[in-house]
VOPAGU-2260 file (C-alpha; in pm, 1 decimal, decimal comma):
REM VOPAGU-2260
SITE   aa  ch    i         X         Y         Z
SITE  MET   A    0    -704,5    3041,4    2467,2
SITE  SER   A    1    -894,0    2876,7    2747,6
SITE  GLU   A    2    -757,4    2919,6    3104,2
SITE  HIS   A    3    -808,6    2545,4    3147,1
SITE  GLY   A    4    -511,6    2492,4    2881,7
SITE  ASP   A    5    -457,8    2505,5    2498,7
SITE  VAL   A    6    -773,8    2417,9    2367,2
SITE  ALA   A    7    -804,9    2480,4    1988,4
SITE  GLU   A    8   -1113,7    2744,7    1914,7
SITE  PRO   A    9   -1366,5    2625,8    1625,6
SITE  ARG   A   10   -1253,3    2754,8    1306,8
SITE  PRO   A   11   -1501,2    3028,1    1146,6
SITE  ASP   A   12   -1585,3    2747,9     841,2
SITE  GLU   A   13   -1708,8    2490,8    1092,9
SITE  GLN   A   14   -2079,1    2426,2    1181,3
SITE  PRO   A   15   -2209,8    2353,2    1511,2
SITE  ILE   A   16   -2341,0    1971,6    1589,1
SITE  ASP   A   17   -2687,0    1947,5    1455,1
SITE  GLU   A   18   -2869,3    1850,4    1769,8
SITE  THR   A   19   -3142,6    1729,4    1470,9
SITE  THR   A   20   -2897,1    1527,4    1324,2
SITE  VAL   A   21   -2815,5    1362,3    1689,7
SITE  ASP   A   22   -3163,0    1268,6    1725,6
SITE  GLN   A   23   -3218,1    1135,3    1396,4
SITE  ALA   A   24   -2891,0     937,7    1497,1
SITE  ASP   A   25   -3049,5     803,2    1798,4
SITE  SER   A   26   -3389,8     704,0    1621,9
SITE  ARG   A   27   -3181,2     476,0    1386,2
SITE  HIS   A   28   -2985,1     304,0    1628,7
SITE  ASP   A   29   -3035,4     149,9    1988,3
SITE  GLU   A   30   -2807,6     141,9    2244,8
SITE  ASP   A   31   -2572,1    -143,2    2137,5
SITE  ASP   A   32   -2526,3      97,8    1801,9
SITE  ARG   A   33   -2702,2    -169,1    1587,8
SITE  LEU   A   34   -2968,0     -35,3    1335,0
SITE  LYS   A   35   -3339,8     -35,6    1500,1
SITE  THR   A   36   -3562,7    -315,8    1372,8
SITE  ASP   A   37   -3820,6     -14,9    1301,0
SITE  PHE   A   38   -3538,2     149,9    1078,1
SITE  VAL   A   39   -3455,9    -141,0     867,3
SITE  SER   A   40   -3855,2    -208,0     810,7
SITE  ALA   A   41   -3900,8     173,9     701,0
SITE  VAL   A   42   -3628,7     120,7     459,6
SITE  LEU   A   43   -3737,6    -241,1     357,5
SITE  ASP   A   44   -4091,7    -105,2     294,2
SITE  ALA   A   45   -4026,7     220,1     118,1
SITE  VAL   A   46   -3786,9     -13,8    -154,5
SITE  GLU   A   47   -4094,6    -235,2    -166,5
SITE  GLU   A   48   -4327,7      52,3    -231,2
SITE  GLY   A   49   -4107,8     165,5    -520,0
SITE  GLU   A   50   -3986,3     500,2    -325,0
SITE  SER   A   51   -3632,5     453,4    -392,3
SITE  GLU   A   52   -3583,4     822,6    -315,0
SITE  ARG   A   53   -3727,1     807,7       4,1
SITE  ALA   A   54   -3524,9     485,4     108,4
SITE  ARG   A   55   -3213,8     689,8     -18,7
SITE  GLU   A   56   -3332,3     955,2     184,8
SITE  LEU   A   57   -3332,5     784,7     501,8
SITE  VAL   A   58   -2995,8     562,0     439,9
SITE  SER   A   59   -2755,7     849,0     309,0
SITE  PRO   A   60   -2650,2     986,7     675,6
SITE  LEU   A   61   -2521,3     651,8     722,7
SITE  HIS   A   62   -2172,5     520,0     785,7
SITE  PRO   A   63   -2039,7     281,2     535,5
SITE  ALA   A   64   -2072,1      49,8     802,0
SITE  ASP   A   65   -2415,9      96,3     892,0
SITE  ILE   A   66   -2514,8      60,3     547,5
SITE  ALA   A   67   -2311,4    -296,5     526,7
SITE  ASP   A   68   -2529,8    -400,4     865,3
SITE  LEU   A   69   -2850,9    -263,5     688,7
SITE  LEU   A   70   -2787,5    -507,8     405,4
SITE  GLU   A   71   -2693,5    -821,0     628,4
SITE  LEU   A   72   -3007,0    -777,5     798,5
SITE  THR   A   73   -3200,3    -784,2     431,3
SITE  PRO   A   74   -3342,7   -1078,6     367,6
SITE  SER   A   75   -3095,9   -1249,0      96,5
SITE  GLU   A   76   -3394,7   -1278,4    -171,2
SITE  ARG   A   77   -3443,3    -880,5    -156,4
SITE  ARG   A   78   -3046,3    -784,3    -110,9
SITE  GLY   A   79   -3062,0    -668,2    -475,5
SITE  GLU   A   80   -3335,4    -494,6    -472,2
SITE  VAL   A   81   -3250,7    -302,0    -183,9
SITE  ALA   A   82   -2911,4    -232,1    -338,9
SITE  ALA   A   83   -3023,7    -150,5    -688,3
SITE  ALA   A   84   -3267,8     132,4    -512,8
SITE  LEU   A   85   -2992,3     272,7    -267,3
SITE  GLY   A   86   -2775,9     319,2    -595,5
SITE  ASP   A   87   -2433,8     502,6    -535,5
SITE  LEU   A   88   -2486,8     461,7    -175,7
SITE  VAL   A   89   -2404,3     139,1    -209,3
SITE  GLY   A   90   -1997,7     202,2    -299,3
SITE  ALA   A   91   -1669,8      55,8    -258,1
SITE  GLU   A   92   -1648,4     136,4     102,6
SITE  VAL   A   93   -2023,8     -35,6     176,1
SITE  LEU   A   94   -1846,8    -345,3     -25,0
SITE  SER   A   95   -1537,3    -353,8     172,0
SITE  GLU   A   96   -1744,5    -328,6     512,5
SITE  LEU   A   97   -1962,3    -668,3     421,0
SITE  ASN   A   98   -1985,0   -1008,4     494,9
SITE  ASP   A   99   -1811,5   -1239,7     282,0
SITE  TYR   A  100   -2110,5   -1386,9     155,4
SITE  VAL   A  101   -2331,0   -1136,4     137,8
SITE  ARG   A  102   -2103,1    -931,8     -47,9
SITE  ASP   A  103   -2028,9   -1234,5    -301,6
SITE  ASP   A  104   -2419,8   -1241,7    -339,9
SITE  LEU   A  105   -2394,3    -868,4    -458,3
SITE  LEU   A  106   -2108,7    -896,9    -690,4
SITE  ASP   A  107   -2266,2   -1175,1    -870,7
SITE  SER   A  108   -2544,2    -917,4    -969,2
SITE  LEU   A  109   -2262,5    -644,8   -1091,4
SITE  ALA   A  110   -2102,4    -652,1   -1409,0
SITE  PRO   A  111   -1676,9    -654,2   -1394,6
SITE  GLU   A  112   -1670,4    -309,9   -1498,4
SITE  GLN   A  113   -1869,5    -214,7   -1153,5
SITE  VAL   A  114   -1667,0    -419,8    -961,8
SITE  ALA   A  115   -1320,8    -292,4   -1128,1
SITE  GLU   A  116   -1451,8      64,6   -1049,1
SITE  PHE   A  117   -1530,9     -22,2    -688,2
SITE  ALA   A  118   -1191,7    -222,1    -660,1
SITE  SER   A  119   -1020,7     101,5    -782,9
SITE  GLU   A  120   -1130,5     310,4    -524,6
SITE  LEU   A  121   -1030,1     114,7    -226,6
SITE  ASP   A  122    -677,0      26,4     -78,7
SITE  THR   A  123    -519,5    -235,8    -214,4
SITE  ASP   A  124    -577,0    -500,1      71,7
SITE  ASP   A  125    -937,8    -420,6      36,2
SITE  ALA   A  126    -942,9    -453,4    -342,3
SITE  VAL   A  127    -792,4    -797,9    -287,2
SITE  ALA   A  128   -1093,6    -891,3      -9,7
SITE  ILE   A  129   -1331,7    -816,9    -296,6
SITE  ILE   A  130   -1145,0    -986,0    -569,8
SITE  GLU   A  131   -1002,1   -1293,0    -415,4
SITE  ASP   A  132   -1269,2   -1513,4    -361,9
SITE  MET   A  133   -1397,5   -1467,5    -696,9
SITE  ASP   A  134   -1435,8   -1767,6    -982,1
SITE  ASP   A  135   -1137,5   -1781,7   -1166,3
SITE  ALA   A  136   -1326,5   -1608,0   -1505,8
SITE  ASP   A  137   -1463,2   -1362,9   -1287,9
SITE  GLN   A  138   -1164,6   -1278,1   -1119,9
SITE  GLN   A  139    -997,6   -1226,8   -1449,9
SITE  ALA   A  140   -1262,3   -1021,2   -1613,0
SITE  VAL   A  141   -1237,9    -769,9   -1321,1
SITE  LEU   A  142    -861,6    -768,0   -1343,5
SITE  ASP   A  143    -877,4    -711,0   -1743,6
SITE  ALA   A  144   -1131,2    -410,6   -1686,2
SITE  LEU   A  145    -858,5    -254,1   -1430,4
SITE  ASP   A  146    -625,3       5,6   -1494,7
SITE  PRO   A  147    -239,7    -125,9   -1567,1
SITE  GLU   A  148    -146,5      24,1   -1230,0
SITE  ASP   A  149    -438,4    -117,1   -1006,9
SITE  ARG   A  150    -408,8    -442,4   -1200,2
SITE  ALA   A  151     -32,4    -473,2   -1163,4
SITE  ALA   A  152     -78,0    -404,5    -755,1
SITE  ILE   A  153    -348,1    -648,6    -712,9
SITE  GLU   A  154    -212,2    -928,2    -922,8
SITE  ASN   A  155      94,0    -878,0    -719,7
SITE  ALA   A  156    -133,0    -897,5    -404,9
SITE  LEU   A  157    -292,5   -1226,6    -539,6
SITE  SER   A  158      41,3   -1394,7    -572,0
SITE  TYR   A  159      93,6   -1396,3    -189,6
SITE  PRO   A  160     -70,9   -1706,9       6,4
SITE  GLU   A  161    -407,9   -1694,1     140,8
SITE  GLU   A  162    -424,9   -1512,9     491,2
SITE  SER   A  163     -46,8   -1428,9     466,3
SITE  ALA   A  164      75,6   -1013,2     520,0
SITE  GLY   A  165     129,4    -999,7     164,9
SITE  ARG   A  166    -240,2   -1021,8     103,9
SITE  LEU   A  167    -307,3    -798,0     396,5
SITE  MET   A  168     -32,9    -541,7     354,3
SITE  GLN   A  169    -120,7    -191,1     192,6
SITE  ARG   A  170     104,4     -44,7    -108,9
SITE  ASP   A  171      76,0     300,2     -96,0
SITE  LEU   A  172     281,3     432,1     177,3
SITE  ILE   A  173     547,3     737,6     210,2
SITE  ALA   A  174     925,9     653,1     220,5
SITE  VAL   A  175    1214,8     885,6     219,6
SITE  PRO   A  176    1585,8     834,2     155,9
SITE  GLU   A  177    1787,7     906,0     538,5
SITE  HIS   A  178    1967,9    1227,3     386,8
SITE  MET   A  179    1633,7    1429,5     372,1
SITE  THR   A  180    1602,7    1686,1     613,6
SITE  VAL   A  181    1252,7    1741,7     790,8
SITE  GLY   A  182    1187,3    2052,8     592,6
SITE  GLN   A  183    1257,8    1840,3     260,7
SITE  VAL   A  184    1029,0    1609,2     347,1
SITE  ILE   A  185     734,8    1837,5     443,5
SITE  ASP   A  186     776,7    2001,2     123,9
SITE  TYR   A  187     800,1    1649,9     -63,8
SITE  LEU   A  188     420,6    1570,5     112,0
SITE  ARG   A  189     302,3    1922,6     -11,1
SITE  ASP   A  190     402,7    1926,4    -358,7
SITE  ASN   A  191     339,4    1570,0    -459,2
SITE  SER   A  192     -85,4    1545,8    -454,8
SITE  ASP   A  193     -78,5    1174,5    -595,4
SITE  LEU   A  194      89,4    1043,5    -232,6
SITE  THR   A  195    -125,1     873,2     -17,9
SITE  THR   A  196    -317,2    1042,4     234,7
SITE  ASP   A  197    -354,7     793,4     491,3
SITE  PHE   A  198     -62,1     744,4     651,8
SITE  TRP   A  199      86,8     767,7    1066,1
SITE  GLU   A  200     446,2     698,5    1015,1
SITE  ILE   A  201     676,3     784,0     751,0
SITE  PHE   A  202     945,7     514,6     669,8
SITE  VAL   A  203    1296,5     606,7     573,2
SITE  VAL   A  204    1509,5     353,8     331,9
SITE  ASP   A  205    1869,6     327,8     180,1
SITE  GLU   A  206    1966,5     321,4    -150,5
SITE  GLN   A  207    1832,7     -60,7    -218,5
SITE  HIS   A  208    1497,4      37,9     -54,2
SITE  LYS   A  209    1529,7    -143,2     244,8
SITE  PRO   A  210    1368,8       0,5     531,2
SITE  ILE   A  211    1629,7     128,4     816,2
SITE  GLY   A  212    1447,1     341,7    1042,2
SITE  THR   A  213    1066,9     506,4    1103,8
SITE  CYS   A  214     941,5     813,4    1227,6
SITE  GLN   A  215     592,0     968,3    1332,4
SITE  LEU   A  216     412,4    1233,6    1161,5
SITE  SER   A  217     401,6    1391,9    1526,0
SITE  TRP   A  218     805,3    1436,1    1554,7
SITE  ILE   A  219     812,1    1580,0    1180,6
SITE  LEU   A  220     573,5    1813,1    1269,7
SITE  THR   A  221     710,0    1934,1    1559,1
SITE  CYS   A  222    1121,1    1911,5    1447,6
SITE  PRO   A  223    1278,1    2220,0    1357,7
SITE  ARG   A  224    1319,3    2184,3     918,9
SITE  SER   A  225    1670,7    2159,7     941,9
SITE  VAL   A  226    1736,7    1809,2    1125,1
SITE  ALA   A  227    1806,4    1500,7     925,8
SITE  MET   A  228    1584,1    1248,4     910,0
SITE  ALA   A  229    1886,2     988,8     978,5
SITE  ASP   A  230    1919,2    1215,1    1280,6
SITE  LEU   A  231    1503,3    1191,7    1390,6
SITE  MET   A  232    1412,7     844,9    1255,0
SITE  LYS   A  233    1422,3     548,2    1519,6
SITE  ARG   A  234    1641,7     272,3    1392,7
SITE  GLU   A  235    1452,7     -46,2    1618,3
SITE  GLN   A  236    1120,6    -161,7    1434,6
SITE  THR   A  237     919,8    -425,3    1355,6
SITE  LEU   A  238     993,2    -538,7    1000,1
SITE  ILE   A  239     699,8    -796,2     898,5
SITE  PRO   A  240     781,0   -1077,1     667,8
SITE  VAL   A  241     576,4   -1073,2     337,9
SITE  ASP   A  242     494,9   -1452,9     369,2
SITE  MET   A  243     407,0   -1416,8     717,8
SITE  ASP   A  244      69,0   -1560,2     811,3
SITE  GLN   A  245    -161,7   -1287,1     976,1
SITE  GLU   A  246    -224,1   -1477,9    1298,7
SITE  GLU   A  247     147,6   -1386,8    1375,5
SITE  VAL   A  248     113,8   -1027,2    1225,9
SITE  ALA   A  249    -171,7    -974,7    1446,7
SITE  LEU   A  250      23,2   -1115,7    1789,5
SITE  ARG   A  251     350,7    -913,7    1686,1
SITE  PHE   A  252     133,1    -596,9    1659,7
SITE  GLN   A  253      -5,9    -730,8    2000,0
SITE  LYS   A  254     308,2    -784,8    2157,1
SITE  TYR   A  255     485,7    -461,7    2059,9
SITE  ALA   A  256     161,3    -221,5    2065,6
SITE  LEU   A  257     239,8    -131,1    1701,0
SITE  ILE   A  258      36,3     133,1    1489,3
SITE  SER   A  259     181,4      -3,1    1179,5
SITE  ALA   A  260     464,3    -180,7    1052,5
SITE  ALA   A  261     683,4    -208,6     718,3
SITE  VAL   A  262     610,2    -530,2     482,6
SITE  VAL   A  263     972,8    -645,7     353,5
SITE  ASP   A  264    1012,8    -903,7      92,2
SITE  GLY   A  265    1240,2   -1189,4      90,4
SITE  SER   A  266    1545,5    -973,4      24,8
SITE  GLY   A  267    1425,9    -727,4     241,6
SITE  ARG   A  268    1311,6    -450,7      36,6
SITE  LEU   A  269     996,0    -249,4     159,8
SITE  VAL   A  270     700,7    -337,8     -42,2
SITE  GLY   A  271     395,2    -236,2     172,3
SITE  MET   A  272     269,3    -140,1     508,5
SITE  ILE   A  273      19,9    -259,9     790,9
SITE  THR   A  274    -201,3     -81,0     973,7
SITE  VAL   A  275    -349,4    -170,1    1313,1
SITE  ASP   A  276    -731,8    -144,5    1158,0
SITE  ASP   A  277    -676,7    -461,0     977,8
SITE  ILE   A  278    -478,6    -584,7    1251,8
SITE  VAL   A  279    -897,7    -567,1    1450,4
SITE  HIS   A  280   -1023,4    -718,9    1211,7
SITE  ILE   A  281    -770,8   -1030,5    1179,6
SITE  ILE   A  282    -783,9   -1075,9    1587,0
SITE  SER   A  283   -1162,8   -1096,5    1564,3
SITE  GLU   A  284   -1188,0   -1282,5    1281,6
SITE  GLU   A  285    -932,4   -1567,5    1441,8
SITE  ALA   A  286   -1088,9   -1572,4    1774,4
SITE  GLY   A  287   -1432,3   -1649,3    1598,9
SITE  GLU   A  288   -1257,5   -1921,3    1381,9
SITE  ASP   A  289   -1060,8   -2067,6    1707,3
SITE  ILE   A  290   -1434,7   -2099,8    1919,9
SITE  LEU   A  291   -1601,2   -2241,1    1572,7
SITE  ARG   A  292   -1347,5   -2493,1    1543,1
SITE  LEU   A  293   -1387,6   -2631,0    1898,7
SITE  SER   A  294   -1697,2   -2709,6    1806,7
SITE  GLY   A  295   -1675,2   -2823,2    1478,7
SITE  ALA   A  296   -1937,2   -2587,1    1354,8
SITE  GLY   A  297   -1719,5   -2481,8    1054,7
SITE  GLU   A  298   -1725,8   -2108,3     950,2
SITE  GLY   A  299   -2051,4   -2025,4    1141,4
SITE  ASP   A  300   -2159,9   -1769,2     954,0
SITE  ILE   A  301   -2540,7   -1700,3     971,7
SITE  ASN   A  302   -2518,1   -1573,2     603,0
SITE  GLU   A  303   -2312,2   -1901,2     495,8
SITE  PRO   A  304   -2523,2   -2107,8     236,1
SITE  VAL   A  305   -2716,4   -2459,1     385,7
SITE  MET   A  306   -2525,2   -2648,6     211,7
SITE  ASP   A  307   -2180,3   -2534,3     310,2
SITE  SER   A  308   -2300,1   -2531,6     664,3
SITE  TYR   A  309   -2397,3   -2924,8     655,8
SITE  ARG   A  310   -2076,4   -3020,0     469,5
SITE  ALA   A  311   -1902,7   -2807,2     810,5
SITE  ARG   A  312   -2094,0   -2964,6    1071,8
SITE  VAL   A  313   -2226,5   -3326,2     931,6
SITE  ARG   A  314   -1827,0   -3457,5     950,6
SITE  TRP   A  315   -1750,5   -3414,9    1276,9
SITE  LEU   A  316   -2088,9   -3512,2    1385,8
SITE  LEU   A  317   -2023,6   -3855,7    1200,6
SITE  THR   A  318   -1644,0   -3849,1    1334,7
SITE  ASN   A  319   -1796,4   -3807,0    1690,1
SITE  LEU   A  320   -2051,6   -4074,5    1665,3
SITE  LEU   A  321   -1758,5   -4319,6    1588,7
SITE  THR   A  322   -1614,8   -4180,2    1920,4
SITE  ALA   A  323   -1921,8   -4223,7    2124,0
SITE  LEU   A  324   -1880,6   -4570,5    2006,3
SITE  VAL   A  325   -1617,0   -4628,3    2248,0
SITE  ALA   A  326   -1802,3   -4540,2    2518,4
SITE  SER   A  327   -2082,7   -4711,2    2444,5
SITE  THR   A  328   -1861,6   -5040,1    2413,7
SITE  ILE   A  329   -1755,2   -4998,9    2753,7
SITE  ILE   A  330   -2083,4   -4963,7    2891,0
SITE  GLY   A  331   -2176,8   -5287,1    2717,0
SITE  ILE   A  332   -1889,3   -5485,1    2905,1
SITE  PHE   A  333   -2024,5   -5404,5    3190,3
SITE  GLU   A  334   -2423,4   -5457,0    3125,7
SITE  GLY   A  335   -2433,1   -5733,3    3326,0
SITE  THR   A  336   -2289,4   -5532,0    3676,3
SITE  ILE   A  337   -2568,7   -5241,4    3568,3
SITE  GLU   A  338   -2845,3   -5491,8    3531,6
SITE  LYS   A  339   -2766,2   -5587,3    3905,2
SITE  MET   A  340   -2764,5   -5244,3    4022,1
SITE  VAL   A  341   -2994,6   -4993,7    3886,6
SITE  ALA   A  342   -2846,1   -4712,5    4051,0
SITE  LEU   A  343   -2509,3   -4728,6    3876,4
SITE  ALA   A  344   -2698,7   -4638,7    3516,8
SITE  THR   A  345   -2834,0   -4338,6    3669,5
SITE  LEU   A  346   -2513,5   -4214,3    3840,6
SITE  MET   A  347   -2282,0   -4281,8    3543,2
SITE  PRO   A  348   -2354,9   -3991,8    3318,7
SITE  ILE   A  349   -2258,3   -3745,0    3616,1
SITE  VAL   A  350   -1902,7   -3921,7    3598,5
SITE  ALA   A  351   -1861,7   -3836,2    3268,4
SITE  GLY   A  352   -2062,9   -3534,4    3196,2
SITE  VAL   A  353   -1876,3   -3313,2    3472,9
SITE  GLY   A  354   -1561,3   -3514,8    3334,2
SITE  GLY   A  355   -1623,2   -3410,5    2999,0
SITE  ASN   A  356   -1686,4   -3031,1    3157,0
SITE  ALA   A  357   -1339,2   -3036,5    3310,0
SITE  GLY   A  358   -1160,4   -3159,6    3016,7
SITE  SER   A  359   -1310,9   -2880,1    2786,0
SITE  GLN   A  360   -1240,0   -2596,9    3051,5
SITE  THR   A  361    -864,7   -2745,1    2983,3
SITE  MET   A  362    -857,8   -2755,8    2676,3
SITE  ALA   A  363   -1029,5   -2420,7    2601,6
SITE  VAL   A  364    -748,9   -2235,2    2786,2
SITE  THR   A  365    -488,8   -2459,1    2599,3
SITE  VAL   A  366    -583,3   -2400,2    2288,5
SITE  ARG   A  367    -600,2   -2041,6    2332,0
SITE  ALA   A  368    -224,0   -2032,0    2503,0
SITE  LEU   A  369    -103,3   -2220,5    2174,6
SITE  ALA   A  370    -282,3   -1972,7    1981,8
SITE  THR   A  371    -116,6   -1642,4    2156,1
SITE  ASN   A  372     211,4   -1808,5    2167,0
SITE  GLN   A  373     180,5   -1848,4    2529,5
SITE  ILE   A  374     310,2   -2188,4    2496,2
SITE  THR   A  375     637,1   -2308,8    2396,2
SITE  GLY   A  376     871,8   -2610,5    2413,4
SITE  THR   A  377    1011,1   -2406,2    2715,1
SITE  ASN   A  378     719,0   -2420,8    2936,3
SITE  THR   A  379     495,0   -2732,8    2783,5
SITE  ARG   A  380     597,5   -2969,8    3058,8
SITE  ARG   A  381     509,7   -2701,4    3310,9
SITE  THR   A  382     185,7   -2637,6    3159,5
SITE  ILE   A  383      75,9   -2974,3    3155,7
SITE  LEU   A  384     170,1   -3030,1    3569,4
SITE  ARG   A  385      -6,5   -2712,9    3587,6
SITE  GLU   A  386    -307,7   -2806,7    3463,7
SITE  ILE   A  387    -302,6   -3142,1    3625,9
SITE  ARG   A  388    -277,7   -2975,7    3999,5
SITE  VAL   A  389    -581,4   -2727,9    3883,6
SITE  ALA   A  390    -794,5   -3087,5    3800,5
SITE  LEU   A  391    -667,7   -3245,4    4126,2
SITE  LEU   A  392    -813,1   -2959,2    4316,4
SITE  ASN   A  393   -1114,4   -2951,0    4144,0
SITE  GLY   A  394   -1171,8   -3311,0    4148,8
SITE  ALA   A  395   -1116,5   -3363,7    4516,8
SITE  THR   A  396   -1333,6   -3101,1    4578,3
SITE  VAL   A  397   -1613,7   -3222,7    4351,2
SITE  ALA   A  398   -1554,1   -3585,7    4446,4
SITE  VAL   A  399   -1631,5   -3545,7    4827,8
SITE  VAL   A  400   -1939,8   -3325,9    4732,8
SITE  LEU   A  401   -2055,2   -3589,4    4505,2
SITE  GLY   A  402   -1947,8   -3928,5    4732,4
SITE  ILE   A  403   -2129,9   -3768,5    4994,7
SITE  GLY   A  404   -2430,5   -3686,4    4856,3
SITE  VAL   A  405   -2482,1   -4024,2    4691,9
SITE  ALA   A  406   -2409,9   -4174,1    5021,6
SITE  LEU   A  407   -2679,4   -4018,4    5169,8
SITE  VAL   A  408   -2934,9   -4010,4    4908,5
SITE  PHE   A  409   -2878,4   -4445,0    4814,8
SITE  GLN   A  410   -2786,9   -4494,4    5204,5
SITE  ASN   A  411   -2464,6   -4656,6    5055,6
SITE  VAL   A  412   -2126,0   -4572,9    5185,3
SITE  HIS   A  413   -1967,8   -4779,4    4938,1
SITE  LEU   A  414   -2139,4   -4667,0    4637,0
SITE  GLY   A  415   -2061,1   -4286,2    4756,5
SITE  GLY   A  416   -1660,4   -4386,5    4768,8
SITE  VAL   A  417   -1692,1   -4572,3    4456,9
SITE  ILE   A  418   -1862,2   -4240,4    4273,3
SITE  ALA   A  419   -1596,0   -3992,8    4432,5
SITE  ALA   A  420   -1315,4   -4223,0    4310,2
SITE  ALA   A  421   -1417,2   -4243,5    3939,2
SITE  MET   A  422   -1469,0   -3878,8    3977,7
SITE  MET   A  423   -1153,9   -3784,0    4067,9
SITE  THR   A  424   -1034,6   -3996,5    3828,8
SITE  ASN   A  425   -1152,4   -3891,3    3555,8
SITE  ILE   A  426   -1128,6   -3486,8    3668,0
SITE  LEU   A  427    -771,6   -3600,2    3671,6
SITE  THR   A  428    -771,5   -3770,9    3318,9
SITE  ALA   A  429    -975,7   -3441,7    3157,3
SITE  GLY   A  430    -711,7   -3222,8    3319,3
SITE  PHE   A  431    -462,7   -3407,8    3131,4
SITE  ALA   A  432    -623,8   -3466,5    2788,5
SITE  GLY   A  433    -734,8   -3151,1    2784,1
SITE  ALA   A  434    -350,9   -3011,6    2799,1
SITE  ALA   A  435    -202,7   -3306,4    2614,8
SITE  VAL   A  436    -412,1   -3334,9    2303,9
SITE  PRO   A  437    -410,0   -2969,8    2146,1
SITE  LEU   A  438     -20,1   -2983,0    2230,2
SITE  ALA   A  439      -1,6   -3319,8    2063,4
SITE  PHE   A  440    -233,8   -3155,6    1762,5
SITE  ASP   A  441      33,8   -2890,9    1758,7
SITE  ARG   A  442     302,7   -3098,7    1733,2
SITE  MET   A  443     170,1   -3265,0    1445,8
SITE  ASN   A  444     127,6   -2922,0    1275,8
SITE  LEU   A  445    -272,3   -2979,4    1293,2
SITE  ASP   A  446    -501,4   -2698,4    1362,5
SITE  PRO   A  447    -551,5   -2766,9    1774,1
SITE  ALA   A  448    -861,3   -2598,8    1761,8
SITE  VAL   A  449   -1007,5   -2847,8    1488,1
SITE  ALA   A  450   -1054,2   -3164,1    1648,6
SITE  SER   A  451    -950,0   -3167,3    2001,7
SITE  SER   A  452   -1282,7   -3155,9    2140,7
SITE  ILE   A  453   -1418,5   -3437,5    1996,3
SITE  PHE   A  454   -1125,5   -3675,4    2151,8
SITE  VAL   A  455   -1116,9   -3470,8    2425,8
SITE  THR   A  456   -1483,9   -3600,1    2525,7
SITE  MET   A  457   -1409,8   -3986,6    2401,1
SITE  ILE   A  458   -1149,9   -3988,1    2667,0
SITE  THR   A  459   -1364,4   -3828,0    2965,3
SITE  ASP   A  460   -1648,1   -4065,0    2870,1
SITE  SER   A  461   -1492,1   -4343,2    2808,0
SITE  MET   A  462   -1266,4   -4311,7    3128,7
SITE  GLY   A  463   -1577,4   -4176,6    3327,4
SITE  PHE   A  464   -1722,1   -4506,3    3232,5
SITE  LEU   A  465   -1440,1   -4715,3    3292,9
SITE  ALA   A  466   -1366,8   -4583,7    3595,1
SITE  PHE   A  467   -1717,3   -4584,9    3763,6
SITE  LEU   A  468   -1852,2   -4899,9    3635,8
SITE  GLY   A  469   -1474,3   -5092,4    3675,0
SITE  LEU   A  470   -1427,3   -4967,2    4064,4
SITE  ALA   A  471   -1806,4   -5064,3    4135,9
SITE  THR   A  472   -1737,5   -5392,7    4028,8
SITE  ALA   A  473   -1361,7   -5439,4    4161,1
SITE  ALA   A  474   -1587,9   -5322,2    4501,0
SITE  GLY   A  475   -1842,2   -5604,9    4491,4
SITE  LEU   A  476   -2140,8   -5372,9    4502,7
SITE  THR   A  477   -2315,2   -5598,2    4292,1
SITE  GLY   A  478   -2241,0   -5857,1    4465,7
């Protein structure tokens, strides 16, 4: 025992860390833990030269996630060739780590029996992720090639809505009745080799298989064998309905700091569990989706087919074109005013541009608050008023700076006052629109991240031009 505490000594069969292996790992990854370009090139060159054994030797020490990265970094036209050269190194775990589009490309080159073999090696949730996006005919062929038990589990998962807890959950879990003792549970785990080996907690169920408590493994391992599970378990637990949206599931994990949680069907029976490793992926996926939706960029995946990206983006560009006509129409109304004072044409993009940025700031904050359930019916009004107060402070600051600057540059105090007033008006409008537009979409059960930016931009551009040119005309700057 170490004098510094209870530090476990290495077992005789444990091998010391091989410094050569560490050095090799450093040669494959950069400081951000990404595969180095030289390493990727070495693998591709080996495959191109027909040296498959050399390619496998280079890749074999990699983690499945790194092999997935390697395939994603490989040009699309060469992925099948590289995967074939690597052989069984591209296994089920690698497929589960792959980008959706890259995985679809590889699956297209595999026979249904091969896909079924990969799916049978994975947890149900990972197997479903591989199969769910296949064409109906290919999906059915894979299901037909599966063992009856695996097929039933996957078909059951596919029966739930996409992006629901039913699709996300694992079926393999440990559940025991409350009358068992700690010793009986330990014996049960040791005597049944077909039980899952990856679990952090044990669920306690009643006669109807409804979860009534949960017990961490650490409690079982440190408790006397004679203690009943009913006395050891924690009865308070967070249960996830099987049809709950995955984003809401992620929020519950975040709110209650969960490591795993039981999933129950409509009658309250235990049907699966969700673990935090799946939630990390969901949080990253949902955050990325919201950011891309704000820009109208579709899925925004660099592996997405060109035509899919085109269709996702062009419709929002055309919508933006229509909304831009509103601002253009307002400019046309004041065409005579602009002709009399060219300085107005120089300055009006400033008012619209700064207002647009202010609106985008408020909109981003509001969309994030909606996504994380920070805004409810209780604090909606307070949230809008808060953003208006922020806009008031920002507007006053920018208006004063801009007004003084314009007055000095153009030697026209009235012009400085007009642009300051217009800027103040537009930033206030931006603060209100940036909060109100996403909230309105949310109330209409529409995704506020999808179209908010276009409408907020339309409002701030139109109001910016209208306020500036309208005030300039009303103030008689053009005579």
